[in-house]
C-alpha positions in Angstrom: -16.0 129.1 26.5 -13.4 126.4 27.1 -12.3 126.1 23.5 -8.7 126.8 22.9 -8.5 129.8 20.5 -4.7 130.2 20.6 -4.4 128.0 17.5 -7.5 128.0 15.3 -6.6 125.1 13.1 -5.4 122.9 16.0 -8.7 123.1 17.8 -10.6 122.5 14.5 -8.6 119.4 14.0 -9.1 118.2 17.5 -12.8 118.8 17.2 -13.0 116.8 13.9 -11.2 113.8 15.5 -13.6 114.0 18.5 -16.6 114.0 16.2 -15.3 110.9 14.4 -14.8 109.1 17.7 -18.3 109.9 18.7 -19.6 108.7 15.4 -17.7 105.4 15.9 -19.5 105.0 19.3 -22.8 105.9 17.8 -22.4 103.3 15.0 -21.4 100.6 17.5 -24.5 101.4 19.6 -26.6 101.4 16.5 -25.4 98.0 15.5 -25.8 96.6 19.0 -29.3 97.9 19.5 -30.2 97.3 15.8 -31.5 100.9 15.7 -30.1 101.6 12.2 -28.2 99.8 9.4 -24.6 100.7 10.5 -21.9 98.2 11.3 -20.0 98.1 14.5 -16.8 97.9 12.4 -15.5 101.4 12.0 -14.5 101.3 8.3 -17.6 99.4 7.3 -19.8 102.0 9.1 -18.0 104.8 7.4 -18.5 103.1 4.0 -22.2 102.5 4.7 -22.7 106.2 5.7 -20.9 107.3 2.6 -23.2 105.2 0.5 -26.2 106.9 2.1 -24.8 110.3 1.7 -24.1 109.6 -2.0 -27.6 108.3 -2.4 -29.0 111.5 -0.9 -26.6 113.7 -2.9 -27.6 112.1 -6.2 -31.3 111.6 -5.4 -32.5 113.9 -2.6 -35.7 112.9 -0.7 -38.7 115.2 -0.4 -40.5 116.1 2.8 -44.2 116.8 3.3 -43.7 120.5 2.3 -42.0 119.5 -0.9 -38.5 120.6 0.4 -35.5 118.5 -0.7 -33.5 116.5 1.9 -30.0 116.2 0.6 -26.7 114.8 1.9 -26.0 118.3 3.4 -29.1 118.0 5.5 -28.1 114.6 6.9 -24.6 115.9 7.6 -26.0 118.9 9.6 -28.4 116.6 11.4 -25.6 114.2 12.3 -23.2 116.8 13.6 -26.0 118.2 15.8 -27.5 115.0 17.1 -24.2 113.2 17.8 -23.7 115.7 20.6 -26.3 114.3 22.9 -26.6 110.7 23.9 -30.3 111.2 24.3 -30.5 112.3 20.6 -28.9 109.1 19.2 -32.3 107.3 18.8 -33.5 110.2 16.6 -30.4 110.1 14.5 -30.6 106.3 14.2 -34.2 106.7 13.0 -33.1 109.3 10.4 -30.3 106.9 9.1 -32.8 104.0 9.0 -35.6 105.9 7.2 -33.3 107.7 4.7 -31.9 104.3 3.8 -35.4 103.2 3.0 -36.4 106.5 1.2 -38.7 107.5 4.1 -39.1 110.8 5.9 -41.4 110.7 9.0 -42.9 113.6 10.9 -40.4 113.0 13.7 -37.4 113.4 11.4 -38.9 116.3 9.5 -39.3 118.1 12.8 -35.7 117.3 13.7 -34.5 118.6 10.4 -36.5 121.8 10.8 -35.0 122.3 14.3 -31.5 121.8 12.9 -32.1 124.3 10.2 -33.4 126.9 12.8 -30.1 126.4 14.7 -28.1 127.7 11.7 -28.8 131.2 13.0 -27.0 130.2 16.2 -24.1 128.7 14.2 -23.8 132.0 12.2 -23.6 134.0 15.5 -20.9 131.6 16.9 -19.0 132.0 13.6 -18.9 135.7 14.0 -17.7 135.5 17.6 -15.0 133.1 16.5 -13.8 135.4 13.8 -13.5 138.3 16.2 -11.8 136.2 18.8 -9.1 134.6 16.7 -6.1 136.3 15.2 -5.9 137.1 11.5 -4.6 134.4 9.2 -4.3 134.6 5.5 -3.6 131.2 3.9 -2.1 130.3 0.6 -4.1 128.0 -1.7 -1.8 125.1 -0.9 -2.1 125.7 2.8 -5.8 125.9 2.6 -6.0 122.7 0.6 -3.7 120.9 3.0 -5.8 121.9 6.0 -9.1 121.0 4.4 -7.7 117.6 3.6 -6.5 117.1 7.2 -9.9 118.0 8.6 -11.6 115.7 6.1 -9.3 112.8 7.1 -10.0 113.5 10.8 -13.8 113.2 10.4 -14.1 110.8 7.4 -17.7 109.7 8.1 -19.2 112.9 6.7 -16.6 113.5 3.9 -17.6 111.3 1.0 -16.5 111.5 -2.6 -16.8 115.2 -3.3 -13.8 117.4 -4.1 -12.7 119.8 -1.3 -13.3 123.5 -2.2 -10.3 125.8 -2.5 -12.4 128.8 -1.5 -11.4 130.7 1.6 -13.0 130.0 5.0 -15.5 132.4 6.4 -13.1 134.0 8.9 -10.5 134.6 6.1 -13.0 136.9 4.5 -13.8 138.7 7.8 -13.3 142.4 7.2 -11.7 143.2 10.6 -8.0 142.1 10.7 -5.9 142.2 13.8 -3.1 140.5 15.7 -4.9 138.8 18.6 -1.7 138.3 20.6 -1.1 142.1 20.6 -4.6 142.9 21.8 -4.5 140.5 24.8 -3.9 142.1 28.2 -0.5 141.4 29.7 0.1 140.4 33.3 -3.5 140.1 34.2 -4.6 138.5 37.5 -6.4 135.2 36.8 -9.8 134.9 38.5 -10.1 132.3 41.3 -12.9 130.2 42.5 -13.7 128.8 39.0 -15.1 125.3 38.3 -15.0 123.8 34.8 -17.6 121.3 33.7 -17.1 119.0 30.6 -18.3 115.7 29.1 -15.5 113.2 28.6 -16.7 112.6 25.1 -18.0 116.0 23.9 -17.0 116.3 20.2 -17.6 120.0 19.8 -15.7 121.1 22.9 -13.2 118.3 23.5 -12.5 117.3 27.1 -8.8 118.0 26.8 -9.6 121.7 26.3 -11.4 121.8 29.6 -8.5 120.0 31.2 -6.1 122.6 29.9 -8.3 125.5 31.0 -8.7 124.0 34.5 -4.9 123.6 34.8 -4.4 127.2 33.5 -6.7 128.7 36.2 -5.7 126.2 38.9 -9.3 125.2 39.1 -11.1 121.9 39.6 -12.6 120.0 36.7 -16.0 118.2 36.9 -15.9 115.5 34.3 -19.2 113.8 33.1 -18.2 110.3 32.0 -20.2 109.9 28.9 -21.3 111.4 25.6 -22.9 114.9 25.6 -22.4 118.6 25.4 -22.2 120.0 28.9 -25.0 121.8 30.7 -25.0 122.4 34.5 -27.9 123.3 36.7 -30.3 122.2 34.0 -31.9 119.3 35.9 -30.5 116.7 33.6 -27.8 115.2 35.9 -28.3 115.4 39.7 -24.6 114.6 40.4 -23.5 117.5 38.3 -26.0 119.9 39.7 -25.2 119.0 43.3 -21.5 119.3 42.6 -21.9 122.8 41.1 -24.1 124.0 43.9 -21.6 122.6 46.4 -18.8 124.5 44.7 -20.8 127.7 44.6 -21.3 127.4 48.4 -17.8 126.2 49.2 -15.5 127.5 46.4 -12.3 126.9 48.3 -12.2 123.1 47.7 -10.3 122.2 44.5 -10.6 118.5 44.0 -11.5 117.2 40.6 -14.9 115.5 40.4 -16.4 112.8 38.2 -20.1 112.1 37.5 -21.6 109.4 35.3 -23.4 110.5 32.2 -26.8 109.3 31.2 -26.7 106.1 29.2 -23.0 105.6 29.9 -23.5 101.9 30.0 -24.8 101.8 26.5 -22.1 103.8 24.7 -19.0 101.8 25.3 
């Protein structure tokens, strides 16, 4: 993984900022294509999204199985579908339909897929807790950090008080000093290639840049929105560059490929 785990809070804050920037581009795209009722103006789009979240929080919708669809469901769907430029039309449909009090089969399927992915999120959470060093926060520190994260991604943080409860990893039963468990004077591997989307909110591009520099390795940048996959048949430029690197790993120039739908996201 190319996430920077040396400072748990810093990468969370960077991730939150990146998500807001992606939301801004989504809202601008939505307004331009008239796909959903969000403004191209950042503050107005955030206000509109807050109004929709409040509406769902106070009066949840109901799907065909009688399950409630609340503000939490829209937030989960948003943070998932923002990742992929190809998923923006589905997210736009959800915003448009929820604004009208409608839940179609398409959006119900998307919500169910999102709920299923919570198992993956739980697994990643456990991995993160094991990877990071132990950190016990005071109530004041916890409140300050939660406010900073909320301010960094304001679109999904509407008028609800932030909880003072500890984060999941603060309750993790295994405590250790990560820095003391790291191996010293290790030989860094060579022949690596890092691949990252320029506008990946969950694993920000700057982390990939840092890791490429750390390992003196080339960085393949996909110029667009997305969450990186290589050799998946979704971007020929990326796949060809990765195969070329596997065959000739000695070359170390950085590479740039255009992402799908790049022209529609700026």
